[in-house]
Phi, psi and omega in degrees: 000130180279145173267098179264136176240142182277003182248144174232159180303132174096354176296152171264134182222160170242144189270130186272328183208162179104194185288343181251023184309129174089353182282151180245150179193174184253138183286125175277308181219150176237130176253093185294329179295324182257356178064047179240161169224156171246122178252139180304120175075010181249139176061056178282134176233162180256138179235129179269121178246149180252142175292122186258330178237170179293134181089347175273144183253140174264174182158194178251127178237150176256136175210163182283138174250154181296147169232160183289149185289339178286348182269358177241154178226137183301142172252130180287134181284337182274304189261345168084010182256147172301133187216153164286157183261134171250167175235143173228143177272125177277172182297329180276001172099001181272150179259133182233148177282140176223157177288131177286338181277303188260359176059027176261145176294124180283315177217000000 
């Protein structure tokens, strides 16, 4: 079974649940096997790093952690609303994602 996710890298999304509910951001990476996404500025965690090489400094850094793809919803670039993703077959036989609100092709 293939792990298909409705979100792609570069999409603008809104968070549906959790501590960052309602926040918007851009998808940085998609982990299809675990069905997770990393969104810019969402689910920030602190990471303690140790200096591994000479001249490198250790310390505490903030970075984004993955969240489940089912907890985010795509924002349509045409109408600007959070929307579910539909699929439409084009005349040339390709399948394209579309907005369920305005029925426009997303990409």
